[in-house]
N, C-alpha and C positions, 0 to 999 in steps of 0.2 A: 432320247440318250437310254443307251442298253446297261443296265444295272445289273443283271441278272449276272454274268462272268463274276463281275466284281463280288455280289453279294455270296456268290458259291465258295469263291476263296477265302473269304472272310470265315464263314462256316468250318472250312477244312483248317485253316489256321486254329480258329477256336477248339476244335477236336484235338489236334497235335498239344495245345498247350495244356489240355485237361490229361492226356495221356500222360505226358511229362509229369506234372503235378502226381498223378497216381503211382508210376513208378517211383518218384522221389520219396513219396511216402512210405510204398512198400520197404523200399534200402533202405531209408532210415528206421522203419522199425526192425529190421533185421540184423543192423549194425548197431542196435543198442547194447552197450557195454554191460558184462554180467554184473550183478550187486555183488559187492565187497563181502566176503565171509564174515558172520557174526562170531564176535570172540567167544571163545570157549574157554579161554585160561584169562586169569588177573594176578599179575605177578609184582610185588612191591620189593625193590632192593634196596637195601639198608646197609650203609658202607662209608667208604670213604673215595679217596681220587682211584683207588685199583678199580672201583665199579664206575666212576663217572668219566674216567679217562675213555675217550675215544667213543663215549657213549654206548657202552655195554648193552644196556637193556634195550634200545633202538636196533642194535645189530641182531640182538634175538629175535625183536618183533620181526625186524625185516627178511630176514630166515625163515620164520614161521609164514610170512606171507607168500615167499615163493614156493612154499610146501602148500599152499591153498589152506592154510590155517590163519588163525587172527588171535594176537594175544593182547590184553590192555595190558601195559607196562607203566609203571611208576617209581621215583626212586627217592630216596632221602640221604643224602650224601655228603658230608662235609671235609675238608681235606685234613689228614692225619688222625679224626675220629677213630677212638677205641669205641668195641660195644658197651663200655660201661656208661660212656656218654650218651650213647643212644638211649641207652636203658632208663636213663633220667632224664632225657629230655622230652618236655612237653609236644616239641612238635612230631617227633619220631612216634610217641604213644600216640597222638591224634590220629596221624596218619594209618598206623596199626589198626586202630578200632574204627576207620572211616567207613569201612566195608569187610563183607569177607573175602579175602584174597584166595585164592587157590593155592598160592605158595607166597611166603615172606622170606626173602633170602637175605640170610645175615652174613656180613663179611668183616672179619677180624681185621684191626690193622696189623701192618704186614710182619712185625716180628713177634708181637704178643705171643702167639700160638706155639712158636719154635723154643720158648723159654718156658721150662718146666714153671718155676715159679712164678711168673708172670700170667701164665694161662691159669693155674690154679687159684690164685688170688684175684684176676681181674676177668679173663675171659670166661670162666666155667660160670662164676656167679650171673654175670651180666647175661649170658647164653639161657640161664635159667629164668631169669626173670622175664626176657623177652619172650621166650617160649611159652611161659604163663600166659602174657598178654595176646601172644598169638593165636594160642587155642581157644581163650576166651573169646575171640572175635571170630572163633569157627574157622580159621585156616590154619594152615600147614608151615611148619618149620622146614628151611633148606637152607643148609650150609653151604658156604661158598669157600671152599679149601682155596686157597690162594698159593704162590708159588714162591720158592728160594729166590734169594737176590743173584744174581749173574754172578757175583764174585764170593758170594756167602756174607757172612756179617760175623767177623771176627773179634768184634766187641764184646759178644756176648757167646763165643766160643763156636762159631760155627765158620770154618776155613774155605768152604766152597759150598757152590749150588746143591750138591748132593747131599751133604752134610744137612744145610737148613731145610731143603727140603723134606728129608726124613723126619725132621722133628716137627716141622709144619704138619705132617700126615699124622703123624701120631698123636698132635694135638687135637687136631679136628675130629679123628675118628674116636678117640675116647669120649670125649662128651656125646658126639653121635650116639655111640653105644649106651650111654648113660639114661639119655632120655628119648631114645628111639627114633633118631633124626634121620632124615634124608640129607645126603651129601653129594654136592657138585663136584668132582674130583679135577678140579681144573688144572692144580698144581701138578697131579699124578701124568696127567696129558701133556704137559709141557716138558716133564722128564721123558715121557716117550717119544716126543716128537724131538727133543735134542739129541736123545740116543740115535734116531734114525737120521735126522738131517742136522749135525753139528753146527752147521753155518747158519740156520734159520736164526733170523733177528726177531726174537720175541718180546725182548725189552727194548725201552728207549736209552737213550745214551747214558742216562742216569744209572743204570744196570738193576732198575728197580720196577718203576712203571712199565706198563705194557706197550707195545708197539701196537699198532693195527692189526699184525698178524697175531699178537700175543691176545688180544681182546676179541678178534674173530674166532682163534681156537678156543676161547673161554665161552664165547656164545655156542658155539657148535656142541660143547660138553653141556651147556644149559637143554638146549634142544634135545639132547639125547636124553637127558633125566628126566623134562618133564612130559616129553611125550612117550619116551621108552620105545623109541625108535630111531633108527640111523640117520643121521642128516646129511648121508650121501646121496648125489644126485640133484642137491638142491641146486638152484642156479644162480642165487645171490651171493656174489664174493665180495662184498663191502669196498670192491676197486681192486683186491687183490688178483695177481696172476691166476688164470683158471686152474692150472696143475697143481698152485701153491695151495689153493682152496679145497681142492679136492684131497689133496693129501691131508689136511687139516680135518677135513669133515670124516676122512677114514680113521685117524688116529682117535678123534674123540669118541666115535663110536665104539672102537675097539676097548677104550678106556672104559668107557660108561656101563656097555652092556656086557663085559667081559668082567665086572667088577662086583665081586663078591660080596661088598658092603652094600650095593644099591637094592 
């Protein structure tokens, strides 16, 4: 029986298998995904439904990721809560002191900052108390300037959005100046966006809470504030049409980077 040809074929087959295995290992090494970037910022959001609607902190984190950055985000947000409630909440104060955050974001209830008596008696004392706690933890306070309601709030003397937005802006900027705090001018960005595109749907049907479009614009503003650079060109759109996302990115950049209070 002649076994040599069969033996040679077996050796050739073994060599081929080894070559395939080596090629596979090489290709496997070259296609290994790049490691995720290490977080450079940590941000704690304190507020209410304006913050947790559409998960604003996570939209910001995804924007950062699309720009090659990484943020650790967390949130303490209860529906309808005022900052005065957070200032006396054990769980909120625990979160603030849990670690040294890069920023702790403070978002007041939607109406309080727009009424002078309310902001003087409720918002400002709460901001002072919370800012003291934030500074003790080695963190920096960032105020979340929200937006006026779509139809204003006639019950407190605001007949339209523009009137309410003007009062909100004044309310946030006054305490920011007193305490030397950074401001994320989200409401100002909303006002600019509506001036450019009046049909833009920034609110939900209730005329108060943010739509996904509104939350995306807010996240773009926060991105520009914390990184001090434009979000323009980031490919994360949160599911919005590309042209809409690009327009919102540009509005956020213009609002923040040209805002003298920043």
